[in-house]
Each structure stands twice: as C-alpha cells, then as structure tokens.
N, CA, C and O of each residue as an XYZ file, in Angstrom:
908
protein
N      31.527    -46.689     21.707
C      30.349    -45.955     22.137
C      29.287    -46.935     22.634
O      29.095    -48.000     22.047
N      28.599    -46.569     23.720
C      27.467    -47.341     24.193
C      26.203    -46.754     23.575
O      25.904    -45.572     23.748
N      25.464    -47.596     22.851
C      24.264    -47.158     22.154
C      23.047    -47.793     22.807
O      22.914    -49.016     22.831
N      22.162    -46.959     23.336
C      20.920    -47.426     23.936
C      19.810    -47.309     22.901
O      19.603    -46.243     22.323
N      19.097    -48.409     22.669
C      18.015    -48.418     21.695
C      16.714    -48.754     22.402
O      16.480    -49.901     22.781
N      15.874    -47.750     22.575
C      14.555    -47.974     23.161
C      13.625    -48.473     22.068
O      13.434    -47.805     21.052
N      13.054    -49.639     22.278
C      12.219    -50.243     21.257
C      12.994    -51.188     20.364
O      12.697    -51.301     19.175
N      13.978    -51.863     20.914
C      14.845    -52.733     20.112
C      14.202    -54.062     19.747
O      14.792    -54.850     19.009
N      13.003    -54.321     20.254
C      12.334    -55.574     19.896
C      11.491    -55.429     18.641
O      11.013    -56.422     18.093
N      11.302    -54.178     18.177
C      10.548    -53.947     16.955
C      11.392    -54.240     15.732
O      12.592    -54.494     15.836
N      10.758    -54.202     14.578
C      11.473    -54.522     13.346
C      12.648    -53.617     13.083
O      13.760    -54.091     12.853
N      12.416    -52.306     13.114
C      13.486    -51.349     12.846
C      14.487    -51.322     13.993
O      15.694    -51.299     13.753
N      14.007    -51.326     15.236
C      14.902    -51.306     16.385
C      15.814    -52.515     16.422
O      17.009    -52.391     16.691
N      15.251    -53.690     16.150
C      16.058    -54.907     16.128
C      17.076    -54.898     15.004
O      18.209    -55.346     15.175
N      16.666    -54.388     13.861
C      17.575    -54.289     12.720
C      18.763    -53.390     13.051
O      19.910    -53.738     12.769
N      18.482    -52.234     13.650
C      19.556    -51.305     14.005
C      20.457    -51.889     15.091
O      21.678    -51.741     15.035
N      19.860    -52.546     16.072
C      20.654    -53.155     17.136
C      21.630    -54.171     16.569
O      22.791    -54.226     16.975
N      21.153    -54.967     15.634
C      22.004    -55.982     15.016
C      23.138    -55.345     14.215
O      24.289    -55.770     14.318
N      22.814    -54.333     13.423
C      23.839    -53.691     12.594
C      24.852    -52.913     13.444
O      26.057    -52.979     13.201
N      24.355    -52.181     14.436
C      25.240    -51.342     15.243
C      26.110    -52.136     16.203
O      27.173    -51.667     16.610
N      25.668    -53.336     16.569
C      26.438    -54.143     17.514
C      27.767    -54.607     16.925
O      28.633    -55.096     17.650
N      27.926    -54.455     15.623
C      29.190    -54.839     14.994
C      30.320    -53.877     15.361
O      31.494    -54.241     15.294
N      29.965    -52.644     15.751
C      31.017    -51.677     16.064
C      30.743    -50.864     17.332
O      31.534    -49.991     17.688
N      29.632    -51.143     18.014
C      29.311    -50.435     19.247
C      28.795    -51.428     20.295
O      28.409    -52.551     19.972
N      28.798    -50.992     21.536
C      28.201    -51.777     22.607
C      26.732    -51.373     22.702
O      26.423    -50.240     23.072
N      25.835    -52.286     22.373
C      24.424    -51.952     22.234
C      23.612    -52.510     23.396
O      23.777    -53.660     23.805
N      22.719    -51.649     23.921
C      21.805    -52.034     24.989
C      20.386    -51.734     24.515
O      19.995    -50.573     24.400
N      19.629    -52.776     24.244
C      18.271    -52.596     23.754
C      17.253    -52.808     24.850
O      17.520    -53.481     25.845
N      16.079    -52.224     24.655
C      14.984    -52.442     25.597
C      13.812    -53.102     24.881
O      13.579    -52.884     23.693
N      13.082    -53.917     25.642
C      11.839    -54.482     25.141
C      10.848    -54.492     26.288
O      11.226    -54.478     27.459
N       9.565    -54.516     25.928
C       8.543    -54.519     26.977
C       7.885    -55.882     27.132
O       7.796    -56.406     28.242
N       7.421    -56.463     26.020
C       6.726    -57.741     26.111
C       7.242    -58.780     25.116
O       7.162    -59.982     25.369
N       7.766    -58.317     24.000
C       8.255    -59.251     22.981
C       9.664    -59.701     23.332
O      10.606    -58.912     23.263
N       9.808    -60.943     23.701
C      11.111    -61.463     24.124
C      12.115    -61.405     22.974
O      11.738    -61.621     21.822
N      13.377    -61.120     23.260
C      14.381    -61.046     22.204
C      14.663    -62.402     21.581
O      14.489    -63.443     22.214
N      15.099    -62.373     20.340
C      15.456    -63.613     19.653
C      16.762    -64.154     20.236
O      17.505    -63.437     20.906
N      17.022    -65.426     19.969
C      18.239    -66.061     20.489
C      19.452    -65.655     19.658
O      19.328    -65.198     18.522
N      20.619    -65.832     20.254
C      21.896    -65.627     19.566
C      22.109    -64.204     19.071
O      22.694    -64.005     18.005
N      21.652    -63.223     19.814
C      21.914    -61.837     19.444
C      23.267    -61.404     20.012
O      23.754    -61.965     20.994
N      23.851    -60.411     19.382
C      25.183    -59.941     19.762
C      25.128    -58.680     20.613
O      26.117    -57.954     20.709
N      23.992    -58.414     21.225
C      23.834    -57.212     22.039
C      22.973    -57.548     23.243
O      22.337    -58.601     23.291
N      22.957    -56.649     24.210
C      22.198    -56.891     25.440
C      20.774    -56.382     25.295
O      20.542    -55.292     24.772
N      19.819    -57.183     25.765
C      18.416    -56.774     25.774
C      17.892    -56.816     27.202
O      18.043    -57.818     27.901
N      17.271    -55.713     27.632
C      16.713    -55.625     28.969
C      15.217    -55.348     28.884
O      14.770    -54.552     28.058
N      14.455    -56.005     29.738
C      13.019    -55.757     29.782
C      12.762    -54.459     30.530
O      13.086    -54.338     31.711
N      12.179    -53.492     29.838
C      11.968    -52.161     30.412
C      10.584    -51.658     30.008
O      10.230    -51.668     28.829
N       9.823    -51.227     30.977
C       8.555    -50.559     30.699
C       8.854    -49.072     30.570
O       9.087    -48.392     31.570
N       8.848    -48.566     29.340
C       9.173    -47.167     29.107
C       8.167    -46.240     29.785
O       8.432    -45.051     29.962
N       7.017    -46.789     30.161
C       6.019    -46.008     30.874
C       6.342    -45.818     32.346
O       5.656    -45.066     33.038
N       7.368    -46.484     32.827
C       7.766    -46.386     34.232
C       9.081    -45.631     34.360
O      10.109    -46.081     33.854
N       9.053    -44.499     35.027
C      10.271    -43.731     35.245
C      11.301    -44.509     36.033
O      12.500    -44.376     35.789
N      10.847    -45.324     36.980
C      11.759    -46.112     37.799
C      12.478    -47.169     36.965
O      13.680    -47.379     37.127
N      11.742    -47.835     36.073
C      12.377    -48.864     35.243
C      13.355    -48.247     34.245
O      14.416    -48.812     33.981
N      13.002    -47.106     33.699
C      13.907    -46.412     32.772
C      15.183    -46.003     33.494
O      16.282    -46.185     32.971
N      15.040    -45.451     34.698
C      16.202    -45.035     35.481
C      17.106    -46.225     35.786
O      18.330    -46.113     35.717
N      16.508    -47.353     36.120
C      17.292    -48.547     36.421
C      18.033    -49.037     35.173
O      19.198    -49.427     35.256
N      17.363    -49.018     34.025
C      17.973    -49.457     32.767
C      19.219    -48.639     32.429
O      20.255    -49.189     32.055
N      19.103    -47.327     32.564
C      20.236    -46.457     32.235
C      21.339    -46.590     33.283
O      22.511    -46.721     32.932
N      20.977    -46.558     34.556
C      21.992    -46.543     35.613
C      22.794    -47.830     35.693
O      23.966    -47.802     36.071
N      22.181    -48.972     35.341
C      22.914    -50.227     35.466
C      23.806    -50.500     34.254
O      24.608    -51.434     34.272
N      23.667    -49.687     33.203
C      24.456    -49.924     31.995
C      25.337    -48.753     31.576
O      26.166    -48.906     30.679
N      25.182    -47.599     32.195
C      25.923    -46.413     31.747
C      26.467    -45.630     32.932
O      25.932    -45.684     34.039
N      27.549    -44.899     32.669
C      28.102    -44.002     33.678
C      28.632    -42.759     32.971
O      28.659    -42.698     31.742
N      29.050    -41.774     33.753
C      29.465    -40.490     33.184
C      30.781    -40.564     32.427
O      31.160    -39.592     31.773
N      31.485    -41.675     32.493
C      32.741    -41.826     31.743
C      32.524    -42.444     30.357
O      33.474    -42.590     29.587
N      31.282    -42.803     30.040
C      30.997    -43.458     28.761
C      30.606    -42.452     27.685
O      29.956    -41.446     27.971
N      31.002    -42.726     26.455
C      30.447    -42.036     25.299
C      29.099    -42.690     25.019
O      29.029    -43.879     24.707
N      28.026    -41.904     25.133
C      26.683    -42.469     25.085
C      25.884    -41.967     23.887
O      26.037    -40.832     23.435
N      25.032    -42.850     23.393
C      24.088    -42.500     22.339
C      22.740    -43.126     22.670
O      22.671    -44.217     23.238
N      21.678    -42.430     22.312
C      20.320    -42.941     22.499
C      19.587    -42.913     21.168
O      19.570    -41.896     20.475
N      18.989    -44.030     20.825
C      18.107    -44.102     19.667
C      16.726    -44.486     20.185
O      16.542    -45.570     20.740
N      15.758    -43.591     20.001
C      14.408    -43.853     20.501
C      13.509    -44.176     19.322
O      13.072    -43.282     18.597
N      13.236    -45.465     19.136
C      12.398    -45.875     18.002
C      11.150    -46.616     18.456
O      10.621    -47.458     17.731
N      10.682    -46.299     19.661
C       9.403    -46.821     20.116
C       8.299    -46.216     19.248
O       8.282    -45.008     19.014
N       7.396    -47.042     18.780
C       6.297    -46.546     17.962
C       5.019    -47.311     18.232
O       4.907    -48.487     17.886
N       4.051    -46.645     18.851
C       2.751    -47.258     19.138
C       1.690    -46.501     18.359
O       1.694    -45.270     18.331
N       0.779    -47.237     17.725
C      -0.255    -46.606     16.913
C      -1.638    -47.002     17.415
O      -1.806    -48.022     18.082
N      -2.623    -46.175     17.080
C      -4.025    -46.450     17.403
C      -4.858    -45.872     16.267
O      -5.030    -44.657     16.172
N      -5.364    -46.731     15.422
C      -6.124    -46.281     14.260
C      -7.583    -46.039     14.633
O      -8.337    -46.968     14.921
N      -7.957    -44.756     14.620
C      -9.333    -44.404     14.952
C      -9.570    -42.944     14.564
O      -8.701    -42.096     14.762
N     -10.748    -42.656     14.010
C     -11.104    -41.269     13.715
C     -11.147    -40.476     15.015
O     -11.565    -41.001     16.047
N     -10.719    -39.223     14.977
C     -10.574    -38.414     16.186
C     -11.879    -38.334     16.985
O     -11.857    -38.439     18.212
N     -13.003    -38.150     16.308
C     -14.262    -37.956     17.032
C     -14.788    -39.244     17.652
O     -15.769    -39.227     18.396
N     -14.125    -40.371     17.339
C     -14.515    -41.653     17.928
C     -13.449    -42.199     18.875
O     -13.651    -43.240     19.500
N     -12.339    -41.518     18.981
C     -11.194    -42.034     19.739
C     -11.485    -42.125     21.229
O     -12.086    -41.227     21.819
N     -11.047    -43.223     21.820
C     -11.160    -43.408     23.265
C      -9.958    -42.758     23.939
O      -8.816    -42.987     23.541
N     -10.216    -41.958     24.947
C      -9.159    -41.158     25.572
C      -8.025    -42.011     26.128
O      -6.859    -41.641     25.996
N      -8.346    -43.144     26.748
C      -7.293    -43.949     27.359
C      -6.366    -44.542     26.298
O      -5.159    -44.635     26.523
N      -6.908    -44.943     25.151
C      -6.066    -45.481     24.091
C      -5.247    -44.383     23.419
O      -4.096    -44.601     23.040
N      -5.842    -43.213     23.274
C      -5.132    -42.056     22.711
C      -3.944    -41.703     23.610
O      -2.830    -41.475     23.138
N      -4.212    -41.664     24.907
C      -3.167    -41.328     25.868
C      -2.064    -42.372     25.898
O      -0.901    -42.035     26.117
N      -2.414    -43.635     25.681
C      -1.417    -44.702     25.662
C      -0.399    -44.482     24.535
O       0.799    -44.699     24.715
N      -0.895    -44.050     23.382
C      -0.015    -43.776     22.248
C       0.910    -42.610     22.552
O       2.119    -42.693     22.337
N       0.339    -41.528     23.051
C       1.136    -40.336     23.348
C       2.155    -40.619     24.448
O       3.277    -40.115     24.400
N       1.773    -41.417     25.429
C       2.703    -41.741     26.513
C       3.917    -42.504     25.992
O       5.050    -42.192     26.359
N       3.688    -43.491     25.148
C       4.793    -44.300     24.635
C       5.663    -43.513     23.658
O       6.890    -43.562     23.740
N       5.031    -42.788     22.735
C       5.770    -42.122     21.666
C       6.404    -40.810     22.072
O       7.392    -40.391     21.469
N       5.852    -40.143     23.094
C       6.359    -38.823     23.492
C       6.871    -38.788     24.923
O       8.031    -38.445     25.151
N       6.033    -39.135     25.888
C       6.468    -39.057     27.280
C       7.573    -40.066     27.586
O       8.392    -39.842     28.477
N       7.595    -41.165     26.853
C       8.694    -42.117     27.022
C      10.029    -41.492     26.679
O      11.038    -41.773     27.326
N      10.037    -40.640     25.658
C      11.263    -39.926     25.288
C      11.746    -39.082     26.462
O      12.930    -39.090     26.800
N      10.821    -38.356     27.075
C      11.186    -37.512     28.218
C      11.787    -38.324     29.356
O      12.753    -37.896     29.989
N      11.216    -39.494     29.614
C      11.716    -40.323     30.717
C      13.159    -40.780     30.462
O      13.985    -40.785     31.375
N      13.449    -41.160     29.223
C      14.800    -41.628     28.919
C      15.780    -40.460     28.882
O      16.884    -40.562     29.418
N      15.386    -39.351     28.254
C      16.287    -38.196     28.166
C      16.631    -37.653     29.553
O      17.757    -37.225     29.805
N      15.651    -37.677     30.436
C      15.882    -37.165     31.797
C      16.979    -37.947     32.511
O      17.683    -37.400     33.360
N      17.127    -39.235     32.166
C      18.138    -40.067     32.814
C      19.488    -40.023     32.100
O      20.532    -40.080     32.750
N      19.476    -39.922     30.784
C      20.737    -40.078     30.053
C      21.430    -38.753     29.766
O      22.654    -38.725     29.644
N      20.686    -37.655     29.654
C      21.324    -36.374     29.336
C      22.286    -35.917     30.431
O      23.361    -35.419     30.098
N      21.960    -36.059     31.726
C      22.935    -35.648     32.743
C      24.282    -36.354     32.600
O      25.327    -35.741     32.819
N      24.265    -37.631     32.237
C      25.517    -38.358     32.032
C      26.256    -37.821     30.807
O      27.480    -37.687     30.823
N      25.517    -37.520     29.759
C      26.125    -36.955     28.558
C      26.733    -35.590     28.832
O      27.812    -35.277     28.329
N      26.056    -34.785     29.617
C      26.564    -33.437     29.917
C      27.861    -33.507     30.728
O      28.768    -32.703     30.512
N      27.954    -34.457     31.653
C      29.187    -34.608     32.425
C      30.342    -35.075     31.545
O      31.491    -34.683     31.746
N      30.018    -35.920     30.566
C      31.027    -36.425     29.629
C      31.324    -35.415     28.534
O      32.359    -35.495     27.872
N      30.405    -34.451     28.339
C      30.461    -33.461     27.273
C      30.475    -34.141     25.900
O      31.208    -33.761     24.987
N      29.638    -35.150     25.810
C      29.455    -35.873     24.552
C      28.135    -36.629     24.606
O      27.780    -37.207     25.633
N      27.415    -36.618     23.498
C      26.191    -37.405     23.429
C      25.575    -37.339     22.045
O      25.696    -36.338     21.338
N      24.918    -38.416     21.675
C      24.210    -38.473     20.400
C      22.804    -39.004     20.678
O      22.636    -40.074     21.263
N      21.800    -38.238     20.249
C      20.407    -38.614     20.458
C      19.698    -38.593     19.114
O      19.756    -37.602     18.386
N      19.028    -39.692     18.791
C      18.285    -39.795     17.538
C      16.871    -40.255     17.864
O      16.665    -41.328     18.431
N      15.906    -39.428     17.495
C      14.501    -39.747     17.731
C      13.844    -40.150     16.416
O      14.148    -39.587     15.364
N      12.956    -41.114     16.481
C      12.286    -41.573     15.272
C      10.872    -40.998     15.190
O      10.002    -41.303     16.005
N      10.680    -40.162     14.181
C       9.358    -39.635     13.884
C       8.877    -40.277     12.588
O       9.337    -41.358     12.219
N       7.962    -39.620     11.904
C       7.304    -40.274     10.772
C       6.839    -39.268      9.734
O       6.655    -38.085     10.020
N       6.655    -39.772      8.524
C       6.083    -38.980      7.443
C       4.584    -38.772      7.642
O       3.993    -37.886      7.025
N       3.971    -39.579      8.497
C       2.516    -39.544      8.687
C       2.010    -38.166      9.116
O       1.064    -37.671      8.503
N       2.587    -37.516     10.138
C       2.098    -36.188     10.489
C       2.411    -35.126      9.438
O       1.749    -34.089      9.401
N       3.392    -35.360      8.594
C       3.681    -34.426      7.512
C       2.627    -34.506      6.420
O       2.279    -33.492      5.815
N       2.117    -35.701      6.166
C       1.144    -35.918      5.103
C      -0.287    -35.622      5.544
O      -1.076    -35.046      4.795
N      -0.604    -36.027      6.773
C      -1.990    -36.007      7.221
C      -2.676    -37.269      6.764
O      -3.073    -37.381      5.604
N      -2.821    -38.224      7.671
C      -3.424    -39.510      7.346
C      -4.619    -39.738      8.265
O      -4.490    -39.667      9.487
N      -5.769    -40.009      7.680
C      -6.978    -40.210      8.482
C      -6.803    -41.358      9.475
O      -6.213    -42.391      9.155
N      -7.320    -41.159     10.670
C      -7.302    -42.202     11.681
C      -6.027    -42.280     12.494
O      -5.865    -43.199     13.296
N      -5.103    -41.321     12.302
C      -3.814    -41.394     13.006
C      -3.574    -40.197     13.921
O      -2.426    -39.813     14.142
N      -4.630    -39.608     14.450
C      -4.471    -38.369     15.225
C      -3.519    -38.520     16.402
O      -2.679    -37.648     16.625
N      -3.631    -39.608     17.159
C      -2.764    -39.804     18.324
C      -1.320    -40.011     17.895
O      -0.402    -39.407     18.451
N      -1.129    -40.868     16.904
C       0.220    -41.148     16.398
C       0.842    -39.888     15.816
O       1.996    -39.569     16.102
N       0.068    -39.163     14.988
C       0.585    -37.953     14.346
C       0.937    -36.881     15.372
O       1.967    -36.217     15.259
N       0.079    -36.718     16.368
C       0.331    -35.712     17.395
C       1.601    -36.025     18.181
O       2.418    -35.140     18.438
N       1.758    -37.289     18.559
C       2.920    -37.670     19.377
C       4.217    -37.609     18.585
O       5.247    -37.191     19.115
N       4.180    -38.022     17.324
C       5.402    -38.035     16.524
C       5.806    -36.642     16.070
O       6.999    -36.345     16.008
N       4.844    -35.776     15.749
C       5.193    -34.414     15.348
C       5.726    -33.607     16.526
O       6.508    -32.677     16.333
N       5.313    -33.953     17.740
C       5.812    -33.258     18.933
C       7.316    -33.429     19.104
O       7.970    -32.592     19.727
N       7.866    -34.505     18.559
C       9.300    -34.751     18.685
C      10.123    -33.692     17.954
O      11.272    -33.442     18.318
N       9.541    -33.067     16.922
C      10.284    -32.044     16.189
C      10.582    -30.848     17.094
O      11.712    -30.362     17.147
N       9.559    -30.385     17.797
C       9.763    -29.252     18.703
C      10.637    -29.618     19.886
O      11.469    -28.822     20.322
N      10.450    -30.821     20.404
C      11.265    -31.285     21.525
C      12.744    -31.283     21.147
O      13.581    -30.813     21.917
N      13.070    -31.809     19.961
C      14.477    -31.910     19.563
C      15.101    -30.529     19.362
O      16.283    -30.337     19.647
N      14.309    -29.562     18.869
C      14.829    -28.199     18.693
C      15.212    -27.597     20.043
O      16.274    -26.989     20.180
N      14.344    -27.769     21.035
C      14.609    -27.206     22.356
C      15.800    -27.888     23.026
O      16.674    -27.220     23.580
N      15.832    -29.215     22.975
C      16.918    -29.961     23.613
C      18.250    -29.682     22.916
O      19.298    -29.666     23.561
N      18.210    -29.465     21.613
C      19.441    -29.129     20.882
C      20.032    -27.829     21.400
O      21.240    -27.744     21.621
N      19.198    -26.814     21.596
C      19.677    -25.521     22.105
C      20.206    -25.658     23.534
O      21.199    -25.028     23.895
N      19.545    -26.475     24.336
C      19.942    -26.637     25.731
C      21.289    -27.332     25.897
O      21.984    -27.107     26.888
N      21.662    -28.175     24.934
C      22.823    -29.048     25.138
C      23.929    -28.936     24.099
O      24.905    -29.683     24.150
N      23.786    -28.013     23.161
C      24.793    -27.885     22.097
C      26.177    -27.589     22.656
O      27.169    -28.104     22.141
N      26.262    -26.776     23.691
C      27.564    -26.406     24.248
C      28.200    -27.541     25.046
O      29.344    -27.428     25.486
N      27.457    -28.638     25.232
C      27.987    -29.797     25.956
C      28.375    -30.938     25.015
O      28.593    -32.068     25.453
N      28.457    -30.633     23.733
C      28.862    -31.654     22.774
C      27.799    -32.711     22.514
O      28.105    -33.817     22.070
N      26.548    -32.363     22.794
C      25.437    -33.295     22.615
C      24.622    -32.881     21.399
O      24.235    -31.719     21.279
N      24.361    -33.811     20.507
C      23.501    -33.541     19.366
C      22.219    -34.341     19.495
O      22.204    -35.430     20.068
N      21.137    -33.783     18.953
C      19.850    -34.483     18.924
C      19.178    -34.178     17.598
O      19.054    -33.018     17.206
N      18.749    -35.214     16.916
C      18.119    -35.072     15.612
C      16.957    -36.044     15.492
O      16.863    -37.023     16.233
N      16.073    -35.754     14.545
C      14.882    -36.575     14.337
C      14.861    -37.109     12.916
O      15.103    -36.368     11.963
N      14.570    -38.391     12.778
C      14.403    -39.005     11.471
C      12.910    -39.170     11.194
O      12.197    -39.820     11.958
N      12.447    -38.578     10.102
C      11.058    -38.728      9.687
C      10.985    -39.845      8.649
O      11.328    -39.650      7.483
N      10.542    -40.995      9.082
C      10.560    -42.169      8.217
C       9.301    -42.279      7.370
O       8.191    -42.000      7.824
N       9.507    -42.694      6.128
C       8.403    -43.039      5.256
C       8.036    -44.500      5.462
O       8.073    -45.006      6.583
N       7.686    -45.165      4.388
C       7.246    -46.560      4.476
C       8.377    -47.501      4.063
O       8.892    -47.434      2.948
N       8.745    -48.379      4.995
C       9.872    -49.280      4.778
C       9.427    -50.738      4.796
O       8.374    -51.087      5.329
N      10.253    -51.559      4.206
C       9.969    -52.991      4.127
C      10.377    -53.684      5.422
O      11.120    -54.665      5.418
N       9.873    -53.147      6.526
C      10.214    -53.669      7.851
C       9.309    -52.997      8.870
O       8.822    -51.894      8.621
N       9.073    -53.628     10.003
C       8.345    -53.004     11.101
C       6.843    -52.994     10.922
O       6.255    -54.005     10.537
N       6.202    -51.838     11.202
C       4.743    -51.725     11.226
C       4.087    -52.073      9.894
O       2.915    -52.449      9.863
N       4.819    -51.954      8.808
C       4.243    -52.204      7.484
C       3.742    -53.647      7.363
O       2.890    -53.941      6.525
N       4.268    -54.537      8.191
C       3.867    -55.940      8.138
C       2.399    -56.140      8.513
O       1.801    -57.159      8.168
N       1.816    -55.162      9.222
C       0.422    -55.265      9.638
C      -0.546    -54.621      8.648
O      -1.759    -54.666      8.851
N      -0.024    -54.026      7.584
C      -0.871    -53.331      6.610
C      -1.436    -54.334      5.599
O      -0.674    -55.108      5.020
N      -2.756    -54.334      5.375
C      -3.362    -55.244      4.391
C      -2.777    -55.017      2.991
O      -2.363    -53.907      2.655
N      -2.750    -56.062      2.197
C      -2.136    -55.987      0.874
C      -2.751    -54.910     -0.013
O      -2.031    -54.205     -0.719
N      -4.067    -54.777      0.016
C      -4.706    -53.776     -0.846
C      -4.348    -52.355     -0.444
O      -4.229    -51.476     -1.298
N      -4.175    -52.128      0.856
C      -3.760    -50.811      1.335
C      -2.297    -50.573      0.999
O      -1.905    -49.462      0.641
N      -1.494    -51.624      1.116
C      -0.066    -51.515      0.813
C       0.154    -51.136     -0.649
O       1.042    -50.342     -0.963
N      -0.636    -51.691     -1.520
C      -0.517    -51.359     -2.947
C      -0.760    -49.874     -3.190
O      -0.059    -49.249     -3.985
N      -1.754    -49.310     -2.507
C      -2.062    -47.885     -2.655
C      -0.930    -47.019     -2.103
O      -0.588    -45.986     -2.678
N      -0.352    -47.457     -0.978
C       0.759    -46.710     -0.389
C       1.943    -46.654     -1.355
O       2.517    -45.589     -1.583
N       2.297    -47.794     -1.911
C       3.439    -47.859     -2.825
C       3.181    -47.011     -4.066
O       4.102    -46.389     -4.596
N       1.952    -46.983     -4.525
C       1.616    -46.192     -5.709
C       1.814    -44.695     -5.454
O       2.138    -43.943     -6.374
N       1.617    -44.265     -4.203
C       1.768    -42.850     -3.859
C       3.232    -42.434     -3.698
O       3.545    -41.246     -3.778
N       4.119    -43.386     -3.476
C       5.539    -43.076     -3.292
C       6.168    -42.802     -4.653
O       6.101    -43.663     -5.530
N       6.775    -41.639     -4.863
C       7.371    -41.333     -6.162
C       8.343    -42.396     -6.662
O       8.422    -42.630     -7.868
N       9.075    -43.039     -5.775
C      10.009    -44.087     -6.191
C       9.331    -45.434     -6.396
O       9.971    -46.399     -6.813
N       8.024    -45.501     -6.100
C       7.211    -46.687     -6.361
C       7.720    -47.950     -5.677
O       7.617    -49.047     -6.226
N       8.263    -47.791     -4.492
C       8.721    -48.960     -3.746
C       8.873    -48.599     -2.273
O       9.028    -47.431     -1.916
N       8.825    -49.629     -1.424
C       9.107    -49.438     -0.005
C      10.599    -49.224      0.177
O      11.405    -49.684     -0.632
N      10.961    -48.527      1.238
C      12.367    -48.256      1.486
C      13.121    -49.456      2.030
O      12.575    -50.262      2.785
N      14.360    -49.562      1.643
C      15.265    -50.561      2.209
C      15.732    -50.043      3.565
O      16.188    -48.902      3.648
N      15.635    -50.843      4.637
C      16.045    -50.355      5.965
C      17.511    -49.949      6.043
O      17.908    -49.255      6.979
N      18.325    -50.375      5.067
C      19.709    -49.927      5.042
C      19.824    -48.421      4.971
O      20.813    -47.852      5.431
N      18.819    -47.764      4.396
C      18.815    -46.306      4.347
C      18.688    -45.697      5.742
O      19.266    -44.647      6.024
N      17.931    -46.359      6.608
C      17.799    -45.886      7.990
C      19.129    -46.034      8.713
O      19.571    -45.126      9.416
N      19.759    -47.186      8.532
C      21.059    -47.404      9.174
C      22.074    -46.363      8.716
O      22.833    -45.836      9.529
N      22.091    -46.067      7.428
C      23.047    -45.080      6.908
C      22.858    -43.721      7.572
O      23.831    -43.046      7.908
N      21.601    -43.324      7.760
C      21.322    -42.039      8.404
C      21.738    -42.053      9.866
O      22.325    -41.092     10.363
N      21.432    -43.147     10.550
C      21.810    -43.275     11.959
C      23.329    -43.252     12.111
O      23.861    -42.559     12.978
N      24.010    -43.997     11.281
C      25.474    -44.049     11.325
C      26.068    -42.664     11.104
O      27.015    -42.275     11.788
N      25.520    -41.925     10.156
C      25.989    -40.568      9.880
C      25.804    -39.659     11.090
O      26.711    -38.910     11.452
N      24.631    -39.725     11.715
C      24.364    -38.846     12.855
C      25.178    -39.230     14.085
O      25.535    -38.359     14.879
N      25.479    -40.512     14.258
C      26.327    -40.922     15.375
C      27.747    -40.385     15.222
O      28.430    -40.125     16.212
N      28.181    -40.223     13.980
C      29.550    -39.779     13.714
C      29.676    -38.262     13.569
O      30.787    -37.735     13.524
N      28.544    -37.560     13.495
C      28.567    -36.125     13.201
C      28.471    -35.289     14.471
O      27.677    -35.581     15.365
N      29.296    -34.243     14.536
C      29.276    -33.377     15.718
C      28.742    -31.979     15.425
O      28.735    -31.125     16.312
N      28.290    -31.730     14.183
C      27.834    -30.389     13.816
C      26.438    -30.414     13.199
O      26.019    -29.461     12.542
N      25.731    -31.513     13.419
C      24.345    -31.628     12.964
C      23.480    -31.823     14.197
O      23.568    -32.856     14.861
N      22.648    -30.843     14.507
C      21.790    -30.965     15.685
C      20.532    -30.127     15.490
O      20.559    -29.091     14.825
N      19.439    -30.585     16.074
C      18.174    -29.898     15.929
C      17.548    -30.070     14.554
O      16.655    -29.310     14.178
N      18.002    -31.048     13.811
C      17.533    -31.225     12.437
C      16.501    -32.349     12.322
O      16.474    -33.274     13.134
N      15.664    -32.248     11.306
C      14.733    -33.314     10.932
C      15.141    -33.830      9.564
O      15.207    -33.059      8.607
N      15.409    -35.091      9.461
C      15.850    -35.694      8.204
C      14.744    -36.598      7.668
O      14.343    -37.557      8.328
N      14.258    -36.291      6.477
C      13.232    -37.106      5.852
C      13.826    -38.235      5.038
O      14.707    -38.017      4.207
N      13.335    -39.459      5.279
C      13.770    -40.625      4.507
C      12.494    -41.299      4.013
O      11.948    -42.178      4.681
N      12.028    -40.889      2.853
C      10.668    -41.283      2.461
C      10.471    -41.548      0.976
O       9.331    -41.709      0.541
N      11.532    -41.598      0.186
C      11.381    -41.897     -1.236
C      10.694    -40.792     -2.027
O      10.153    -41.034     -3.106
N      10.721    -39.549     -1.471
C      10.105    -38.421     -2.164
C       8.639    -38.237     -1.879
O       7.965    -37.488     -2.586
N       8.116    -38.907     -0.848
C       6.689    -38.876     -0.548
C       6.209    -37.482     -0.164
O       5.098    -37.094     -0.526
N       7.023    -36.724      0.559
C       6.682    -35.328      0.897
C       7.908    -34.440      0.645
O       7.848    -33.230      0.862
C-alpha cells in the first residue's frame, strides 16, 4: 500500500512515517522543516495551502492502479481569546487544518474510486470536545473534520473507501513539547490515567484502520479517559 502522510515533518507524522515505512511505501509532505537524514521513506516539500502543489505531490507519486491511503496529521494552532483574535491568523489555522484536507482529498479520492479501494485517516483532537480557552480557531477547524468524514464516508462507502477520524488527547510527542512545564503538570493531573499517551497507541489505531474494511465515518478517541 502507498501511504501518503500530510504533515510528516511533525512529531506524530514523522513517528508514523517511520513506523509505517517498515511495511508500506510511505510518501510524506513537509512545508518548511527539512526531513532528517537516513529516513526510509520519501519526503516531498509541499505547501498544503496550494492546490497546485498538492495536485503535483499526488500525481507524481500515485496512480489509479495503486492501493492508496492518506493520513492527514497537519496541525496548526493559534492561542488567542476569540474576542482578541486576528482574522488572518485565525484563517491560517483553519486553512491548514481544514481546507488542506479538502485539497488533498480532491486529488486522491478520484484515484481511490477508480481502484475501488482507499483508506483515509484524519487527525482531530480532544480539545474541541473539552472546550479549551484560547483555542477557538484550532477547535473549530478540528471539530469540522468530524462532519466532513461523515459526509465523505457516505459518498465513498460503495467504492471500498473508508474514512475515519482520530481524536487525540495529550501525547509525549509533537505539540506537547511547546507546553510550559507548569501547564503540562496541570494537564497530566486532569488525565484520569495521570500520564501522557505513548505514541504507540496512535500507531496501533492507524494500523487497525488501514487494515479494516468495515469501519468508516467513525471518530475514535485516544485520550486516556480525558473525555
């Protein structure tokens, strides 16, 4: 299977690319953060905000004879109270987290439909489920993926294509590295399991969904009991 990972330069995206490359042909995208050396998968520089660049990324690596999978784990945040938020920064978050999904799906779904096979996994978050101050743009864009996946699941179920969303809690990888220690302590205290998640749990869920043909339109929470 050819697995496309949008956002493969991030902590979680890079982790998944590394793990999945052991048994799949992986094509990752990055925008500005150059890939590390000695990786076992292909990394292409792609601006997810550009429809032309997304189209080029998919067309040069995939065709209708391939078994294709897409993992969209792009995640951009902007911490600001709603009444103080700057529109251009708010829009930047929504464009990356939501409209970027549309740009990639528009290119890869036609190939999946011709092959009558496809696996799509979108990464959402526990944040919009909980309600966290200062995350209006992030919460809005990530919660929108739930409705998007329901609609796309209905549109493509008869073509052997599944689409599901993972609602991630707080893991010992990725964005959590930017959280101050005092805030991190409070976050961990709120998690019923009293610890950050091991990213292996994310891989297990992804692996399951890549192999499953009867799970679609679902939201899977991986959060240590947080919600």
